[in-house]
N, C-alpha and C positions, 0 to 999 in steps of 0.2 A: 504493499500500498503507500501512494506517497504522503511524505509529510511534509511538503512544500506546504501547502494549505494549511494544517496545522501551525507549521513555523509563521507564517505571516498573520495567523490570530493572535501567539504566542508574542513576538515581534510587537505589533500593532498593542497591545495591552499595557507589555512594559513601558511604550513610549509615552501610552494616554498616561498610566498610573504619575509617571513623573512630570509632565506634561503640568497635570493638576496638583500635583505637591509644590514644584515651583511655585504654582500661581497661590497654592496658599500660603505657602511662603510670605509673598511679597504682597496680600493682604492680611497678615498678622504682624503686617512691619519688621521680618525676621530677613534681615541682607540674604542675599540672592547672589553675592559676590565673594561667599565665602565657601570652607571646606563643604559644609552642610550643602547648599545647591548646586554646586559645582561636581563635585564627589557622586552625586544621583547619576548612573548610567545602567543601562540593562543590556544582556548581552543570550540574543536566541544560540542553542548548541545542537545540533542534530547529530545523533550516533545509529548507529545499526539500529538499534532497539529501544531509541526513545529520542522526544522534544524535550531541553532542558529550557529554563529560562532562569538568568540569574540577576539577578536586582543587588547592586552594587550601594551603598552610600553607608555615610560617617558613621561610627561607632557612639557615637554620643546622641545619635537620632532619634531614640527611643525617650531620652528625658525633655526632647524639646516635642515631640508628639504626645505622648502620655504626661508631662509635667512633672514637679515635683514640691510636695508641699514643704515648705519652711515652717520652723520652727516657732517665728513669731517673736516674742519677747519684748522688750525695751531699747530704745536707742536713746544714746547721750549725745550722740556727736551727729550735726546735719551738715551735710557738705564742709568738711572739717572746722566746724562751728561748736563749741559747745554749745547746749541747751540750757535753760535755764531750768528745767524742772524736764525729766525724761518724757521721752513721747513711745509708743507702741508701733511698733513694724506694722506695716501694711502687709497684708499675705496676699501671695497672687492665689486667686481660683484653680483649684484643682480638679477635676469631676473624677478622677481614677487616682484612688490611692497607691496605687502600686510603687512607686520612688518615694521617701521622704526622708528629712535628717530627724534624727533624735536627737546626740548629745554632739560627736562629733561635725565642726565645717572639711567642705572640701580642700583639699591642698591647693593653697595659691598659686604654685608652680602648676595648676591644670590648666588654668587662663597666662601660661607665656604665651599663646599663640596670638592672644588680642592684644598684648602691651608686653614691650618688656620692662616696664614699670614695678618693679615687686613691691610696692604701695598699692599700686593700679591692681594688679592683679588680688591682695590681699583684699582690697575696698573689694571684688566682684568677687571674691569665693564670701565674704561676710555678707553682704544684700543677701547672693544666693542661700544664702544658709538662713538667713531670718526671713526672708519674701519669697520664697520658692521661686519655682518657674512656671507661666501657666499654662495649660490644656494647651496647645493650639490642634490636634489630630490632622496635622498638615497632610500625613503619609497612610496613616490607617484609613481614615474618610475614605480617599481616591481608590486606595487597593482594596476593599469591602467592596466599592461600587461597581469599580470595575469587573471586580471579581462574580459578579452574580451576571453580568454579559457575559463572561469568561465562556461558563458552562453552554450557555446558550450557541457560542458561538464555533465553540470545539466542536460541539456537536455538528452544525452542520459543515462545517470543512469535514469530521469524520463522515460522511453521510456522504458528501460530494466524492472526495476520495474512492469511496467502495463503489460507487453508482462507475464513475471514471473504467476503475479495473475492471467490472464488470462487463462494461461497456467494451472494453477491450478484446476483452477473454469472449466474446460473444464475434467481435467482427475477424479473431482469427483465427474462428472455426475449431477453438481447442473444446476438449472431449470436457463438457459441464459433468459432476456426477454430486449430485446433494445425499448425504445420506440421513 
């Protein structure tokens, strides 16, 4: 059976998911110039027994997609100026509690790709620890939406491939036996 129809369907699926994910990053006001958007790629591979789709994306995509719940607490400084009385950290809305901080702040060095300033790295880490990251569903929503359509598309491509194979067999006057 020909796999070219299924390969086309999977290639289109990968491209659609990635383009919608990048669009969602833009609408969520997350940079589309960084590793997350630039690193999204899909690749379809055909082997003798199967057709595979591989979607590659930056390691930290789940944190941005699902969000991270911060610990909250009170802040004593705002923009480098000591406050007269502490005020609460405003936590980001997280709809899925898959990831959350409990006691330990992320290491400042984890943010070295964003700034070489050690103080800036610490400030980013502290802010995310207290406020968290808002749930964006930038990747999971388009993936799930396209997955629903994928089943119908694969069925259609498979049916077409079987029909073409049968027509070739009939046209070649091959002996076909059905048991």
